[in-house]
Each structure stands twice: as C-alpha cells, then as structure tokens.
C-alpha distance (Angstrom), angle and dihedral (degrees) to the residues before:
residue distance angle dihedral
X1 . . .
X2 3.79 . .
X3 3.80 115.1 .
X4 3.80 94.7 14.6
X5 3.78 115.0 120.4
X6 3.78 115.0 -141.8
X7 3.79 119.5 -153.8
X8 3.79 118.1 -157.6
X9 3.80 107.3 -150.6
X10 3.77 108.6 -171.3
X11 3.80 99.6 161.9
X12 3.79 115.5 117.2
X13 3.80 114.8 -108.7
X14 3.81 85.0 -140.4
X15 3.81 94.2 56.6
X16 3.82 96.3 106.5
X17 3.77 92.1 47.4
X18 3.79 92.1 46.9
X19 3.81 90.8 52.8
X20 3.81 91.9 48.7
X21 3.80 90.6 47.4
X22 3.80 91.7 53.4
X23 3.81 91.5 48.9
X24 3.78 90.4 50.3
X25 3.80 92.9 47.7
X26 3.81 91.8 53.1
X27 3.80 92.9 45.6
X28 3.79 91.2 52.4
X29 3.80 91.3 48.0
X30 3.79 91.7 52.2
X31 3.81 88.4 51.2
X32 3.81 91.8 49.2
X33 3.81 92.7 -116.2
X34 3.80 122.1 139.1
X35 3.81 120.5 -152.1
X36 3.80 123.4 -159.7
X37 3.80 121.0 -167.3
X38 3.82 110.1 -153.1
X39 3.80 116.3 -163.9
X40 3.79 137.2 176.1
X41 3.77 144.0 124.1
X42 3.82 119.4 -72.0
X43 3.79 114.0 -76.4
X44 3.79 97.3 18.7
X45 3.80 92.6 119.1
X46 3.81 104.5 -97.7
X47 3.79 94.9 147.3
X48 3.81 91.8 44.0
X49 3.81 89.7 53.2
X50 3.81 90.0 48.5
X51 3.80 90.6 51.5
X52 3.80 91.7 51.1
X53 3.80 91.3 49.4
X54 3.78 89.6 50.7
X55 3.79 89.4 51.1
X56 3.82 92.1 53.2
X57 3.82 102.0 35.5
X58 3.80 106.4 31.9
X59 3.80 92.0 91.4
X60 3.80 91.1 55.8
X61 3.80 105.1 37.0
X62 3.77 139.3 32.6
X63 3.80 99.9 -115.1
X64 3.78 130.5 -160.8
X65 3.79 126.7 -180.0
X66 3.80 128.2 -153.3
X67 3.78 113.8 -161.3
X68 3.81 117.2 -158.8
X69 3.79 120.5 -161.1
X70 3.75 138.6 148.0
X71 3.81 87.7 -122.0
X72 3.83 143.0 -13.1
X73 3.80 130.3 48.1
X74 3.81 97.9 -126.8
X75 3.81 96.9 122.6
X76 3.81 95.4 44.5
X77 3.80 89.8 50.5
X78 3.81 89.6 52.2
X79 3.80 91.9 52.9
X80 3.81 93.3 43.1
X81 3.80 90.2 51.9
X82 3.80 87.5 58.9
X83 3.79 89.6 60.1
X84 3.80 97.0 -104.0
X85 3.80 125.7 125.8
X86 3.79 110.5 -104.1
X87 3.76 138.2 174.9
X88 3.80 127.4 -168.3
X89 3.79 117.9 -138.1
X90 3.79 116.1 -160.8
X91 3.79 112.1 -156.8
X92 3.83 96.2 -160.0
X93 3.79 93.2 -125.4
X94 3.80 97.6 -39.0
X95 3.81 116.5 129.6
X96 3.81 96.6 -141.7
X97 3.79 146.6 28.7
X98 3.77 123.7 -114.6
X99 3.80 128.9 -161.1
X100 3.80 93.8 -90.4
X101 3.81 92.8 54.1
X102 3.79 90.2 45.9
X103 3.80 91.2 52.2
X104 3.81 91.1 53.7
X105 3.78 90.1 53.6
X106 3.80 92.5 47.8
X107 3.80 90.9 51.0
X108 3.80 91.9 57.7
X109 3.84 115.7 109.3
X110 3.80 90.1 -116.4
X111 3.81 92.6 63.5
X112 3.80 98.1 43.9
X113 3.80 114.8 115.9
X114 3.80 95.0 10.7
X115 3.82 118.1 144.0
X116 3.79 94.0 -160.2
X117 3.80 123.3 31.7
X118 3.78 118.4 -174.2
X119 3.79 116.5 -159.6
X120 3.78 111.7 -158.7
X121 3.78 100.5 -158.7
X122 3.80 126.5 -151.5
X123 3.80 112.9 -71.3
X124 3.80 102.8 -100.6
X125 3.81 135.6 112.0
X126 3.81 95.5 -148.7
X127 3.82 119.3 39.5
X128 3.83 100.4 38.9
X129 3.80 90.0 56.0
X130 3.81 90.9 58.3
X131 3.81 97.4 58.3
X132 3.79 126.4 66.9
X133 3.82 106.6 -139.2
X134 3.79 95.5 -169.3
X135 3.80 91.7 -104.1
X136 3.79 119.6 150.2
X137 3.81 91.3 -135.7
X138 3.79 136.8 15.4
X139 3.79 118.8 -141.8
X140 3.77 124.0 -174.1
X141 3.77 132.2 -167.7
X142 3.79 124.8 -144.3
X143 3.78 111.5 -174.2
X144 3.79 122.8 -150.6
X145 3.83 95.3 -119.0
X146 3.83 89.9 59.1
X147 3.80 93.6 65.1
X148 3.79 134.0 -115.1
X149 3.81 94.1 -97.1
X150 3.82 96.3 76.5
X151 3.84 94.2 102.6
X152 3.79 87.2 60.8
X153 3.81 93.2 50.4
X154 3.81 101.2 38.8
X155 3.82 105.0 29.1
X156 3.82 98.8 160.3
X157 3.79 93.3 61.5
X158 3.79 91.5 56.4
X159 3.80 91.5 43.6
X160 3.81 95.6 57.8
X161 3.81 97.8 43.6
X162 3.79 128.1 95.1
X163 3.80 96.4 -162.5
X164 3.80 132.4 30.8
X165 3.79 115.8 -159.6
X166 3.79 113.0 -162.7
X167 3.79 98.3 -153.8
X168 3.81 134.3 -167.8
X169 3.79 93.3 37.5
X170 3.80 86.3 156.8
X171 3.83 85.7 77.7
X172 3.82 96.3 54.5
X173 3.78 90.2 108.3
X174 3.79 90.5 57.9
X175 3.81 103.5 42.8
X176 3.78 130.7 52.0
X177 3.81 98.7 -117.1
X178 3.80 126.8 147.3
X179 3.83 108.2 -155.5
X180 3.80 93.1 -170.5
X181 3.81 91.6 52.1
X182 3.81 92.2 48.2
X183 3.80 91.3 50.6
X184 3.81 92.5 46.0
X185 3.81 91.7 50.5
X186 3.79 91.7 48.6
X187 3.81 92.4 49.4
X188 3.80 91.3 48.4
X189 3.80 86.2 62.6
X190 3.78 96.6 36.6
X191 3.83 115.5 19.0
X192 3.82 92.6 -171.3
X193 3.80 97.6 52.7
X194 3.79 116.3 118.5
X195 3.82 118.9 -138.2
X196 3.81 126.1 -154.0
X197 3.79 124.7 178.6
X198 3.78 112.6 -145.9
X199 3.76 148.0 151.0
X200 3.78 116.0 -137.6
X201 3.78 88.0 -168.5
X202 3.81 96.6 58.4
X203 3.79 97.5 24.0
X204 3.81 94.1 -122.5
X205 3.80 109.9 148.8
X206 3.79 95.0 6.3
X207 3.81 92.7 108.9
X208 3.81 86.1 58.9
X209 3.80 90.2 51.6
X210 3.81 90.5 49.3
X211 3.82 90.2 49.4
X212 3.81 89.4 52.2
X213 3.81 91.5 51.2
X214 3.82 91.4 48.1
X215 3.79 91.6 51.6
X216 3.81 93.4 44.6
X217 3.80 92.5 48.7
X218 3.78 91.3 50.2
X219 3.78 95.6 46.8
X220 3.80 98.0 42.3
X221 3.78 97.9 41.1
X222 3.78 98.0 49.1
X223 3.77 99.2 32.3
X224 3.81 91.3 54.4
X225 3.79 90.7 50.5
X226 3.79 94.1 47.2
X227 3.81 92.3 94.3
X228 3.81 89.1 60.0
X229 3.82 91.7 51.7
X230 3.78 88.1 -134.0
X231 3.78 97.2 118.3
X232 3.75 138.9 24.6
X233 3.76 129.4 -148.5
X234 3.79 90.5 -121.5
X235 3.80 88.2 66.6
X236 3.76 87.7 72.6
X237 3.77 90.7 78.2
X238 3.77 108.8 117.6
X239 3.82 95.3 11.4
C-alpha cells in the first residue's frame, strides 16, 4: 500500500522477563541457592514428587518450596505439614509465573537461607513453558495416565526442560503408555533432555530423581560462580 509505513518489530515480547530471569539466576548462584522450576499438567503428581524429594534430600539441604496456584493454599499446607518451609503464590488468574513473581516468592522470609528452592509452577503444559522464571533447571512431569503423545501436542514444554520425569509408572499395567516412545518423542524435540521413569507413590525411581537434582545443583551453582573465583567444582564433594 503506497504511503503506508511498515514497521518490522522483531524484539521478543518476553525480552524484559528474560533479562530479569537472568539477573535472578546469577544472584541466586552468587548466594549459593539453587532454584528448580517444576512444571506439568494438573494431576500429574507434582506435589507428590516434591514430597518425595523432601523425604530424600531434607537431611542434606535446607529446602524451601514455593507453590503457585490460581487459588487455594492446599499444596503449600501439605508441604508445611511435612515440616518444610513453604509459601503459596497466588497468580490472580494467570496460568504461569514469570521472573518477577518468582523473585517476590524468593524474597519471602520463608525462603531466606534455603540451599534448594523448588518452585511448583501452575499446572499447565503451555503458559509456564513460555516464561523464564530464573530457575537454574526446568523439570517437567508427564504422568502415565496422560498418554505418551504429549510431546507431539505440547512441544515447547519438552523443549525447555532439562529433565523429564515419567511419573505414575505403577499404573503402567492399567494405561496404554509406551515409555520408550514418550522418551524418543521428547528427545526428538530436545536431544539433551534426561528422562527418568518413577513413581512418586511407591518411591520407585525417586532416588534417581534426587541424584539428578544433587548433580544439577552442584554443577550449576559452582560453575556459575567460577568467574567470581568464590567457589570451585571440587567443593561439590559430599553435597
């Protein structure tokens, strides 16, 4: 159209959030705090996985849990009842957390001084994958009852995650779920993603998940701080 000026805007609408997330990640690393962002659809077993991780790791790390929901405080109350510091974040109708919301949760008294902070994001396979929370690692849960085709339907979630936990494997005899196919589809999207099959209900595989978190916390925390010469990777021994 003659006389009409066309502006090409190629700047990401997430740019401000991405910058804030990177600042937060570096701040946490300097403080020696490790942040895990746990994502999945509703009912996949996020809180059950969190409870198992608390059971395994609470003797080694000071753990805090941030529970994100549109409403209610059910999950935070469950964690608090287990003797672990918890804070509930209400998103006021939003289906995700961004870096700014995450920072507010981390600044709460309950999260101060924690070595490991687990953020249980809002149950959703779309929106949470679009926003960087500032976490050092993203973990997602795919439960057996959901079906092994979810990587085909929600590719971004599998692309941004470092670990895929296939949960509720105790129900494999009930549901038609191919673990090998699910893992293959996830790795087609994200060749570096790790996959662990587990059952938060029975505890099977959860030691492997805890080992993964230990290793990730060690690697991310000390590697990020290496430029400051304040830590060394060898200090991870015995973490």
